[in-house]
N, C-alpha and C positions, 0 to 999 in steps of 0.2 A: 504494500500500500504506500502511495507516495505521501510526502509530507503535507501538512495543512497548507492551504493555498497561500495565505499571506506570508507565512514563514518561508515557504519555498520562493516566493516572489522576491522577498527582501534579500535572501541569500543570492538569488540570481542577479539582482540589481548591483550588489556589491561586486560580484564577479564581472559583470559587464563594465562597470566603471573602471575596474582594473585593466580591462582589455581594450577599451575603446577610448578615443580622444575625448568625446563628450557624450553625455547620456541621452540623446534622443533625436527624434524627428517624428513624422506622423505615420507610424507603422502601416496599418491599414488606413489609407489616407482619407482625411475628413475635411481638409482645408485646401487653400490654394496659395499661389505665390505670384509676386511681380518682381521682375528683374530687368536690368538694362544698364546701359553705359551713359554717363553724363559727359558730353563733349562740348568743347568750345566751337566758335564759328570756323576755326581752322581745322576742325576734326580731331584735335588733340584731347585726350581724356583729361577730365578735371577731377583732381583728388580733393577730398575733404568737403565736397558739396553736401549740404543738408537736404535730404529728400524726404518729403512727407506724403503719405497716402491717407486720404480721408475716405472712409466708407460712408458715403452720403446718406444712406437710409437711417443710420444711427449716430452719425457724426463721430464714430470711432476713429481715432487718429493713430497712425503708425509712423515711426521715424526710422531713418537709416542715414548713414554717412558713406559717401562713395569712397572706394579704396584708391590706392595709388594708381590703379589701372582705370579709375573712373567707374568701376562697377558698383552698383547698389543691389541689395537683395531684401525682399520682404518674404517671409514664410509664415505659415499658420494664419493666413488671412481668411475672413469669411468669404464663402464662395459667392460669386455673382458680382453685383454692383448696383449702381455705378460707383466708381472711385474717382476722386479728384486728386491728381498727383501734382505736386509743386516742388521746385528745386531752387536753391539759392546758394550763392557762393560769392566771396569777396571779389569785387571787381566786375561782377556780372549783375544784370538786372534779374529780379526774381522771375520765375517762369511758372506757368500754371496750365494744366491739361485736364479736361473734364471728359466724362462719359467713357471711362476705361472699365472694362469688365474682366474679372478673373475667372479662371476655369479650374474645376475640381482636379486636384492632383497634378497641376501643371504650373510651371513658372512662366507666365506670359511675359514676353519680352517687350518692354516699353523704353526705347532709346530716346534720350532728350538732348537737344542741342541748345545751349544758352547763348543768346545774342542780345543785343541792345533793344531789339524791337519785335522779335517774334520767337516763338518756340516751334521747332520742327519735329513732327512725329515720325520716327523711323518705323515703328511697328507697334500695333496695339489691337485690341479687340473692342469693337463698338457694338452696343446693343446685342451682344452675344454672338455676333456673326464674325467668324474668323476669316478675314479677307486675305490674309497672307499665310505663308508657310510657317509652321510652328518650329522655331529654332531650338526649342527645348525637347522636342519629341525624339525618341530613339526607337522604342518598341512599337508594337501594333496595338491600336486601341481606338476608342471612340468616346466622345463626351456629348451628352444630350441635354439641352437646356429645358427648363420648364415650358417655354414657349413651343419648342419642338415637340415635347410630350403632348401638349394640348392640341397640336395640329395633326398628329398622326391618327389615321383612321383606326378605330378599334371598337368592337362591341363588347369587349370583356373588361376594358379599362385595366388590363393586366400588365404587371411589370415585365412579363415575358414578351408581350407584344412590343413594348418599347425597346427592349434589348435586341430584338431581331433586326433593328435598323442597321446593325453591324453586318457587313458582308461575310464575316467569318463566324457568325452565330446563326444557328438554324433552330427553328422550333419543330419538334416532332409532335404532331397533333394526334395523340393516340387514345383520347377519351371522348371523341365526338365533339369536342370543343377546345378552344385555345386557353381556357381558364386553367387547365391542368396540363399544359404543354411541357414537354421536356426541353430544356435549354442545353443544346450541345454546341461546343465551340471547337473548331478545327478538327472535327471528327473524334472528339474525346467524350468519355463517359459523362452523361448529364448530371451525375451525382458527384462529380469531381470539381465542380465550380465552388468558388467562395462568394457567397452573397451576403452583403453587409448593408446596414443602415447606420450612417454616421460612423463607419468604421467598426461597428459591432456585428459579429457574424450571426446570421439568423438562419443558417442552413438547417435542414432536417438532419441533425447530427447523428441520430440513431439510424436513420436510413430506410424507413418503410415507404416513404412517399416518392413517387416517380418524378415529381417536379423538382425535388431537391429542397423544397421549402417545408417548414413545419405546419404552416397554415393551409386550410383547404383551398383558399383562393389567393388574393393578394396579401402580402405581409404588411402593406401600408397603402394608404390612399395615394393615388397619383397626384392629388391636389396638395399634398404635403411635400413633394419633391422639388428642390431647387435645381439640382443637376444630378445626372445619372452618368456614371463612368463605367465603361466596359474595357478592361485591359486584358489582352491576350498574351503579350510578352513584355511585361514591364521589367526593366532592368534595375529599377529602384529596389534595393534590398529591403525596404520597409514593407513591401507587399509579399505575402506568402500564404500558404494554406490552400493551394489549388494546383492542379495540373490541367484544368480546362480553362476557364476564364475567371478573372476577378471582377465582380460586379458590385459597385458601391453607389448607394443613393445617399445624397446629402439632403437633409430636410430643411424646410424654410424656417426662418426666424422672424420674430416681430421687429418692427422698426419704429421710428418716431411718429409715424402716421398710422392711425387706426385703419386697417384694411380687413375685409372679410368677404365671404361668399356663402351663398346657399344654392345647392344644386340638386337636380333630379334627372335620372336617366331611366329609360324604359325600352324594352324590346319584347316582342311576343309573337305568337303564331300569326296574328293579323298582319304582321309586318315581315313575313318570311315566305319564301317561294314554296310552291307545291309541285312545280314541274321538276321531277326527279328522274332518275334512271329507271328503266324497266317500264312496267305498267304506268299509265298516266294516273297519278294519285288524285288529281282533281276530279276525274270521272268517278273514282271510287268514293271520294268524299261526298260527291253529290248523290251517290246511291246509299249513303249512310254507313259506309264501311270505314272503320277507324284505321287510318294509315300512319299518320304522323303523331308522335307523342306531343302532348301539350307542353309548351315551354314558354314561360313568362319570367323575365328577369328585370328587377328594378334596383336602382342604387340611389340613395339620397343621403345628403350630408351637408356639413357646414364647416367653414374655417373662420377664424378670427385671430388677428394679430395686432399688436400695438405696444405702446409704452406703458409700463407701470410707473417708472420714474424716467422722465424724458432724458435722453442721452446717457442713461445709466442702466436701467433694468427693463427688459422687454419680454413679451410672452407671445406664443403662437399655439393655438389649440385646433384640433380637428375631431369631428365625429362623423362616422360613415357607417351606414347599414346597407347590406346587400341581401336581397331575397331572390331565390330561384324557385319558381313553382313549376314542377315537372309533372308529367302524367302519373297518377297513382296506379295501383293495381286493382283489377277486378278479379273476383274469384273465377277460376277456370271451371270448377264444378262446386256444387253446394247441396246441402241437405240440412236445412235448419233444425228439423226434428232430431236427427242423429247428432248434430253438433251440440244441441242443448242437452241431449242425453249423455254425451261424452263428458261435457263440462260438469254436469251434475254428478256423474260418477266419480270424476276426479276429486271433486269436493268431498264426496263420501269416503274415498280412499284416504285423503289427507286427514279428515277428521278422525277416522279410525286409527290412523298412525299418530294422532296427537299433534299434528302440524297444521299451521295456518298458512296456506299457500294460495295466492291469487293467480289462477291460471288464465285470467283474461275473459273477454267476452266475444261473442260471434261478430265477425266483421260484416256489417249489413250494407255498406256502400263502398264506393271506390276509396282506397286509402289516400290520406293526405300526404303529399310529397313536397314539403316546403323546406328547402335548405336555407340556412341563415348564416350570416357572417357579420360581426360587429367589430368596428375598430375605434379606438380612442387614442389620441396622441396629444401630448402637452409638452411644451418646450419653453424653458426659461433661459435667457441670455443676459449675463451680467457683465457690463463693462466696468470692472473694478476700478481701474484707473487707466492711464495712457499705456501702461506697460503690461497689464494683466487683464484677462477676460476669462469668464467661466460660462459653461453651458451645462444644463441639466435637462434630460429628456426622459419622459415616461410614455410607453406605448403598450397597448394591449390589443390582442386580436382573439376573438372567440367565435368559433364556427360550430354548427351542428347540422348533420345530415341524417334524416330518418332512414332506417333500414328495415326491411320486411322479412329478412331471413329467407325461408323457402316458400313463403306464401305465394300462391299462384305461379309457382315455378314447376319444373319437372324433374328435378334431381335432388337427391339427398343420400348421404352415406354416413351413418352414425358409427364411423370407425369400426366397422365390422359387426356392430350390434344389430344393425338393420339390414334390409335388403332394398332393392330398387323399389321406388314407389309404384303402387298398383296403377297400371295404365298411364304412368308418367304424369299423373294429376295429383296436385297437393293443395290442401287447404289448411289454414291455421286460425286460431283466435288471435286477437290483438295482443295478448300476453306474450306471444312469440316475437313481437316486434322489439326493436331496440334502436338506439341512436349511436352515431359516431360523433364524438366531439373532439375538438382540438383547441387548446388554449395556449396562448403565448404571451408572456409579459416580459418587458425589458425596462430596466432602469439604467441609464447611462449618464456619466458625468465626464467633463473634460475641462482642463485648465490650460490656457496658452499664456506664456510669459515671455517677455523680452527683458533680460537681465542687464545686458549692455547692448550697444549698437551692433555688436558682433556675435552675440550669443542669445539664442532663443530656445525655449523648451515647450514641450507639450506633455501633459500627464492625462491618461485616460483610464477609466474603470467602468465596467458594465457587468450587470448580472442578468441572465435570461433564464426563464423557466418555460419548459414546453411539456404540456400534458396531453396525452391521447387516451381518452376514456371511452367506454362503451356502456352507458346506462341501459339497463334492461327493465322490462315491465314485469317479468316473472322471474323469481329466483327458484329454480327447480330443475330436475333432470329433463333432458330432451327426450320426448316420448313420441315414437312413430307407430301409428296404427294403420296397418294395411287393410284392404278389403272393405272400405267404408262405402256403402251405397250412396248415390246422389244423382244429380242431373247436371248436364252441361248447361251453359247459359242459353242455349237454343232449345232446352227442354228435353234433350235426349238422355235417357237413363244411362248411367255408367257406374263404375266403382273407382275409387281413388284412395288416397292416403291422407290421413289427418295427423298433423304434427303439433304438439304442444310443448311448453316448457322453454327454458333458455336455450337459444341456438348454441350448438356445441362449441363453436369457435369464440363465443363471447363468455364462456364459462371461465372466469378468472383472466381478464384481459385488460391490463393497464400498462401504459408506458409513461415514465416520468424522467425528464432530462433537466438538469440544472447546470448552467455554465457560468463561469466567471472569466472575464477577460481584463487584462491590465497591461498598460504600456507606459514606459517612460522613455521619451524620445527628444532629440534636440539637434540644433544646427549651430555650427561655428563658421563665421565668414572670415576668410583671410585672403586678401588680395583677390585673385580671380578664381579662388577655390572655395567651395562650400563643403565643409566636412560634416558628415552626419553619422551619428551613432546612437545606439539604444538597445532596448530589450522589450519584448512582449511575451506574455504568458497567457495561455488559455487552458483552463481546467474544466472538465465536464464529468459529472456523476450521472450514472444511468441506473434506472430502476425498470426492470423488464419482467412483468408478471404475465405469463402466457401458459395457462394450465388448461388447454382445450380438453373438453370431455370430463372435467374434474367434478362436475355436479352429477354426472352419470348419464348414460344413454340406454334407453329402454325400447325394445322392439316387440310389438304384438303383430302376429301374423294375420289376425282377423279381428273384426269388431266383436265377435262373440267371445274370443279369448280375452280381449280387453275388459269387457263387461264382467268377465269372471275373475279378472285381476291376475291372469296367468300369462306372463310374457314369455316369448320364445327365448329371449336372452336379455341380460343386463350386463353392461360393461361400465367401468369407471376408471379413469386415469387418476393416479394417486401419487403422493410423495411422502417421504419419511422425514418429519420435522427434526428428528434427532440426527439426521445425516446431512441434510441440505436445507437451505432457506426456501420458502415458498416462491420467492421471486429471484431472478438473477440480478445481482448487484455488482456493478463494475465501474471503472473510471479510467479516464485518459487525460493526461496533461502534456502539453507541448510548450517548450520554451525556446524562443529565438533570440539570439544575440547578434547584432549586426553593426557594420560600419561601412561607410562608403565616402567617396570624394567625387564631387562634380567640378570639373576644371573647364572654365571658359578659356580655351587656349588663345583664341582671338575672336574677332567678331564673326568669323565664319565657321569655326570648329569648336564643338563642345564634346567632352569625353566624360563619361560617368563609369566608375568602377567600384565594386564593393564585394563584400563577403558576408554571408549569413551562416551562422552555426545554429543548428536546431537539435534539441535532444528531447526524448520521449520518456514519460513515466506512466506506468499503469499498474493496477492491481493484478493479482495472479489467481487463476482458477485453482481449485483444490486438486492436488495430485491424486490419481487413482493408481496405487501401487500394483493392484491386480492386473489392471490394463497394461501397465508398463511391462510387467513380467510376462504376460501372454503375447504381447505384440512387439515389444522392443521400443515402442513409442512413448514419449512423455506427453501428457495432456495438459501441462501447466505452462505452456509457452505463451508469451505475450510480446507486444512491441516494446516492452519496458527495457530501457537501457540502450536502445538504438539511437543513433545520431546521424547527422548529415551536414556536410559542408557545401554551401551553394555559392560558388563564385558567379559574378555577373559583370558584364562589360557592355556598354552601349555608346554610340557616337551619333553625332549629327554634323554633317559637313555641307556648307553652302558652297556651290560651285562658282558663285559670283558675289560681289559686294552687295548687290541689291537683293540677294536671296530670292531670285526668280527660279532657281533650280537647287535642289538639295538632295543629298543621299543620307539616309539614316539606317541604323540597324544595330545589331548586337547579338550576343549569345549569353545564355545563363542557365543555371540549374534551379529547378523549382521543386520544393518539398510540399506535398499535398496532404490530403485527407482521404479517408475511405469511409463508407457507411459502417458505423460501429456494429450494426447488427451482424455483419459477417464475422466479427470477432466475438460478439456477445454470446453466440451459440456455444462457445467453448466453456462458458461459465455455468451453463445449465445442463448441457449434454455431456456430463463427465463420466457416465456409465454407472453411477451409483445414485441411490436416493429417489429414483423415479420409476414408476412401473404402472401396470394396469391390473385390475381385478375383473374376473369374469364369472358370471353365475354358472356357465357351462363347466367351469373348473371347480365348482363348489366354493368359490371365494366370496360370493355375494348371495343374498336371498333370492329365491325363485318366485316371489310374489311381489307385486308393486307395493302393497300395504306394508309388508315387512321391510322393503327397501326404504320407503319414505319414513318409517319409524326410526331408522338409523341415520337419515339425512337431516342435517341441521341447516335451515335456511340462513341463520345468522352466521354460520361458518361453513359455507357450502363446498369448499374445496376439499376433496377427499384426501385422507391420510392413511398410511399403513406402516407396517414394520418391513423394512427393506429386505429383499431376498437377493443376495449377491449372485445367485445362480441364473437369474433372468438374463436372457439375451437382450442386449440393448444397443442403441446407436450411441456412438461417441463422436463428438466434434472437438477438434483442437487446432491450434495454430502453432507453427514452428516457433521455437524459442528465438526471440529477437527478430521476429518477422518485421519487414520494413513496410511503412506506409508508402503509398504511391509517390513516385518521383520521376521527373523527366528532365531532359535537356531540351532547350528550345532556342532557336535562332531565327532572326528575321533580317531581311534586307529590302529597303524600299527606295524608290526613285519618285520624286515629286517635282512637278513643273507648273509654275504659274503661266497661264495662257491669256493673252490679251483678248482673244475672241470670247465675247460674252463675259469677260472677267471671271474666268474659271480656273480650276486646278485639276491637273491630271496626276494620278497616283498609280504606280505599279508596285506590288509588294508580294513577297513570298515568305511564308512561315513554315519552318521545318521543326518537327519534334521527334525525339528519340526516347523511348522508354528506358529509364534507368532501373526502376523497380515497379512491378505490377503485381496484383493479386492473382493467384492461381489456385484452384480448388480441385482436389482429387478424392476418389473413394478408394481407400487403401485396403478394402476387404473384398475386392474382386478376385475371384479365383480363376486362374487360367484354364481354358478348355483343353482337353487332351489333344485336340488337333492343332492347338496353338494359333494357327492362322487359317483364313479361308483362301479360296482360290484367287481372290482379288488382293491378297496380301494383308487383309484386315485382321488385327488381333481379335481372337475370340475368347469369350469367358463362359463360365459354367452356368450362369444365370443369376437371378436376383439374390444377393447375399442375405435377404430376409429369411431365406431357407438355409438352415445350418449346413446342409450338404453342399450348397453352392458357395459358401463363404470360405475365404482364405483362413480366417480365424473364426472357427465355428462358434465360439462363445459370444460373438457379437453380430449385429446386423450391419448397417452402414457405418463405415469409419471415415468421416469427412475431415479432411486435412486441408488447412489453409497455409500456403507457402508463397514464395515469390518467383517471378520469372522476369527476365529483362527483354522479352520479345515484344515488339510493336514499334511503330513509327507512323508519322503522318507528314504530308506535304500539302499545303494549301497556297495557291497563288491567286491573287485578285488584281483586277484593274478597275479603276474608278475615274469617272469624269464628273466633277461636281461644281456647283455654284451655290454658296450660302445665300440665304434670303437677303437680297439687296434690291432696292428700288421696287419692292413689292413682289418680287418673284425669285424663285430659286429651284434647283433640281439636283439630283445625283442619279447616276446610272452606273451599275457595276456588274461585273461577271467574275465568278469565283469557280475555280477548278480544284478539286481536292482528291486526295487518296489517303486512306488511313487503314492500318493493320493492327491486329491484336491477337493475343492467345485466347483470352476470355473477356467477356464484356463486363462482368460483375454488375449485372442489371437486376438481380433478384433480391428478395428480402430475407433469405437465409443462405448460409453457406451450402447446405444440402440442395436447396432450390437452384443455386447457381450451378452446381455440378450436373443436375438433371437437365438443365436447359442450355446445352451446347450442341451445335452440329459438328459431329466428330467423325474422323476416320478411325484413328486409333485412340480409344478412350484412355484417359489419364496421361496422355502424352502431350507435350507442348507443341501445338500446331499453329503456325502463324497463318492468318487469313484476313480477308477484308473485314474491317470492323463493323459491328452492328450499328455504329453511329456514323458511318461514312455517308456524306452527301457528295456525290461526284461532281455535279454541276449545279450552279445557282445563278440566276439573273435577278437583279433588283432594279426597279425604277421608282423614284419618288419625285413628284412635282408639287410645287406649292405656288399659288398666285393669290394676291390680295387686290381687291377692287373697292372702289367707293362709288357705287351707282348714285347714291345720295350722300352729300357731304356729311362726314362724321359717322356714317353708317357703314363701317368696314365689313366687307365680306371676304372670308378666307376659304379658298377651295384647295384641297390637296388630294392627290391620287397616288396610290401605292400599288405596285405590281411585284409579285414574286413568282418566278418560275423555277422549279428545281427538280432534280432527279428524285425518283421514289426511293423509299427505304430499302436497304439490302435484304435479300431473301436467299435462304439455302434450300436446295432440293434434298429430300431425305426419303428413305424407304419406309413403307408402312411396317408396323410390328417392331420387334426387337431383334434385329439381324445379328448383332455381335454378342448377344447374351449378357449385356451389362445390367439388365433389369430395367432399362429405360426404352420406351417405344418412341418412334418418330424422331430419332435424333441421329440416325446413321446416314451419313452423306452417301449419295448414290454413286455406284460404279456404273459407267455408261458402256454398253456393249458396242463392238464394232459392227457386228451383224449377228445373225442367228447362229452362226457357228463359233462365236466367241467362247473359248474353252473355260472362261470364268463363270459361265452361266449355264443353267439347265432350264430350258423353256418348255419342258414337258407338261408343266401345269397350265399352259395356255393353249387355247385352240389356235388354229391358223389365223382366223380373223382377229383374235385378240393380239396375237404376235404382230400382225401387220399394223394394227391400230397403235400398238406400243411403239414400234419404230417410226411410224408416221408422227406420233406425238413428240418423240425425241427430236425430230426435224423441226416441227413447228414451234416448239418451246425453246429451241436454241441449245438444248442439251447435247445434241449430236456433235457439237464442236469439241466435246470432251471424250469422244468415242475412244475406247481403249484405255481410258484412265478413270480418275475420280473427279466428279464435279467439285470445284473448290468451295470452301465456305463462302456464303453470300455471293454466289456466282451470278445471281440475277437480281433484278430490281422491280419494285412495284412501278406502275406507270408514272410518267411525268406528271407533276402537279402544277397547275396554274391557279393563281389567286390574284384578283384585281379588286381593290378596295377604294372607296370614294368617301370624302368628308367635306361638309360645308359648315362653316361657323359664321353666324350673322351677329354683329355687334349692334345694339340698339341703345343709344344714349338716353338716359332718363332725366337726370338733373344733377348738376354738380359732379361729384365723384361716382354717382350711381349710374350703372349701366347694366343692361341685360345681354346675355348671349344665348342664342339658340343653336343647337347642335343637330346635325343630321349625318349619321354614319351609315353608309351603305356598304356592308361587308359582303365580300364575294360578289360584287357588282357584275363581274364577268359571267357568273352563272345566269344572271338576268338576261344577258346578251346571248350566250351560247352555253347551255348546260352540259353538253358533251365535252367541250373544250375545258371547262372549268369544273370537272368532276374530280373529287378527291378520292383516291383509291386506297383501300386497305386490303390486307390479306384475308382470305377465307380462314375461319377459325381452325386451329389445330393446337399445337403447342405454342403458337405465337402468343405474345403478349406485347406490352409496350416496348420491349427491346428485342427479344429473341423471336425471329420470324422464320417459319418454315413452310414449304409446300411439299405435299406428299405425292411421290410419283406412282407408287404401286399400292396394292392392297397388302395384307400381311405377307411379309417376305422372310425367307429363312434359308439356311444352308442345307444342302442335301448331305447324304452320308459321305460323299466324296469332297465336300467342302465347296461345291459350286453354289452360286446364288440361284435360288429358285423363286423368281418373282411371279406374282399374279397381277392381272390387269383386266378388270371387268368393266371399268368405266373411265371416261376421260377425267383426269384429275381436276379438281376445283382449283382455280388460281386466285383471281382477285375479285373483290366486290367493291362497289362504290359505297363510300361512307356518306349516306344521304344526309346525315346531320351536318357534316362539315361542308357538303356540296350545296346546301341550300343557300340562296341569297337571303340576307336578313338585314333589317334596318333597325338602328337604334336612334331614338329621339331623346333629346336632352335640353334642359334649360338651366341657366345659371344667372343668379343675381350677384353682381359684384359691387362693392362699395369701399 
């Protein structure tokens, strides 16, 4: 167990101060900077000039003195502006420059020339529009202002939508909408990003959510964001904790002027397209056939900011509520008389057992499906004096989504206690329903200080709690009753299954995460060099309660048996409190110590170099000596004790004095994070203390009344005395397993073009994996034949059966280790014009390639092992990454009009065209005998005489159809070999969005804005061109996607592949939810 947080941090600070020149700068950057050279009329630098920057909204004043080289530096400034910069020096008239804007994480260059009559601006940012090349930029990245956020078309108002403005960031829309999109940068894992608010990380650290965020929807309101920065390869050693992208949102602050807004947005089925793929849904709707799910979404909120004490203390607050009303569920079949009888009988059983259990009531109408998300944000800014300022921020996000378990569905499996539902029809009472809730709270503080004109510091601290809960309506065992008579909704008699009690996966399901982050950082200015050094520490404690089936699972084969109280079987998952805790408790801490120097060699060349040292601490799982003795593996490995050194070097070189052309780039090492759930499994699956009881083995009562008599609703999780002889799964990680790390380099060419006052950029970013996660099952037993005729390694079967297991005393043995396989290369070209003279645009094309060994896209280590398209299982095989987007085109246009004076109209258009997601072709069934179906990559025959295959299981017609499909699908190009991982792609995706904003002056500072977002406007024009395709369901999910070539396929006695082919494989389907055009309407009152 690592040391207490504060003690460890203090010790680390002492170490850092001993190793670095000065203690700080802005680690995960939250502020901005201004820099430049003060020159005389002859171009000579002026030393000792007094330079002042005034942040106009609050009158905060910052001072600096130019060095011998004339260079001045401001760091730790509030983001945005406007600023007023003035300079004075003996022998020169004072000079003043207004409307200068700073940019998050960037030192904006503002060169000043002092003369007797005028001040000449060499380079600056006006109104947020960067009209010149950024002389401080080295790596690849993008900064988005609040005005740009407001102008971008979006129907979800999602952070992900805004981030996708970067040509190197892609959204994978895998949930039927973009609210839960996966953010993937340069072909990297979507959960390997670092997402921050004001420098505080808000990732889903535990790692169950595909978005990488802990909240259901947005982690903060877009109306609170001042600027948003996306960094792909920042060579500033203050930034760490990612191998994908670093995404940082800086929130708004109050000013000397009271400002606020009230806003409302709405979209629903009345503002969405019905013309979809396949049958014409409009015709079906007119005939009364339900085709499209109901979907209404509304967002309302307010902001207010202003002074508490003018020029001294300021506040900014926000409240926002999001509601999503989706179609509820109607019963597939029903029988009110039998339902009432079942519920009454359950009450009778409970009373006889001496227990008071509320089993719920009959569902008499469509279920209510309203998801809610509520955000509150409050921020205080205190200008203590001219040299010191402080910020305190409080934010909460609470979301709830109703869930209906197996109600009106067709599948259920009570961990072997039950069987398939009768007729595939299921009904339940409302007691079976539950909710999913996510709560996130952050308190963050920051102090910026200027101790001398040459030395500045920043101290930051934040604490974040993230809770994922599943409140249930009934606390009781899950009960499945087959053979219940009823009628379909059309009146046809049928039989089905009735399910009551707590849904089996909600029986003991809680996740709690508590994180603390602290940073001490600072800058020292010396001549043309800025030295930066500091330390940051992040400590996270995890509480993972997942005891599925721990309330019990009861199966009745018929209604009559239920009424008699005689189940076919009862099972219950249990734990021994004397051997293990009910929940898995673990922790992780990372500490980074860093130092760097930025040298402005001359007006054309800037070089930045630095070093970051990172070390890891974590608690240790309980060692299982019996497991070690039986297998030779230790199960108590952790990342504890690992460390990494990350050197970085970046440069920016102007090829001319006017900086019309520049080259920038660099190379660096980046130390990232991984979803902790991959490691957390090793704390719970140690091979001791957990098991299951079964009435069929005489371990549980054989009547429901007797079972309920020993069931305690106040302490529903089952316990027992551990039996060491039970065969169990064990998860572990190698000792000192490394967190993900990579090397990344970029090189960019930028040129100002006089035509339309635009900028051309060409850039390439290359990444090489240093350390990646790799998961294996060490209990696979080799097949006697060793390999098949295609060279594929064969195994004896699912190790869940003792005879198939390498170590017969255990089932799956899931091991987490490292590999250094994987790389990516992304090249992009862009032509852009910032918004000037009421119009602007950018157009870009990106080409990418990314490879990996495993995607690490699942929510357990075992799940990750199951979901890989493999040739030789447990072998490191490099292939196209699940996250690769090969080609992407983006176009953004914005134009402002005033058809009536002071009534500004803003129109923006956004187009994205990109390659579909990668797909692997696999055989049906479990060809290699590893216990996993639909994961074996296909071998492709040359012809019917290919010696690796036995086509005797096909008719001539089937064989001909099989080879014809190999040709039409493109698989024939791999004839004689094995189709590579992700050899194919889903079809090309087109998306065209449109937005209008109309300003309406009211009186004084009051004005209204009307919003019209037309999402997927292209589908309104041509639905076939703008259809969004997804895979037909199989083992595919948000990351791992497969297509199945054959029916069940196996090896014959000679080791030849014996495929079957009875129908043309399903390939892709249209995601009609994503393919619909939809309109969002909104209104905002600003004052």
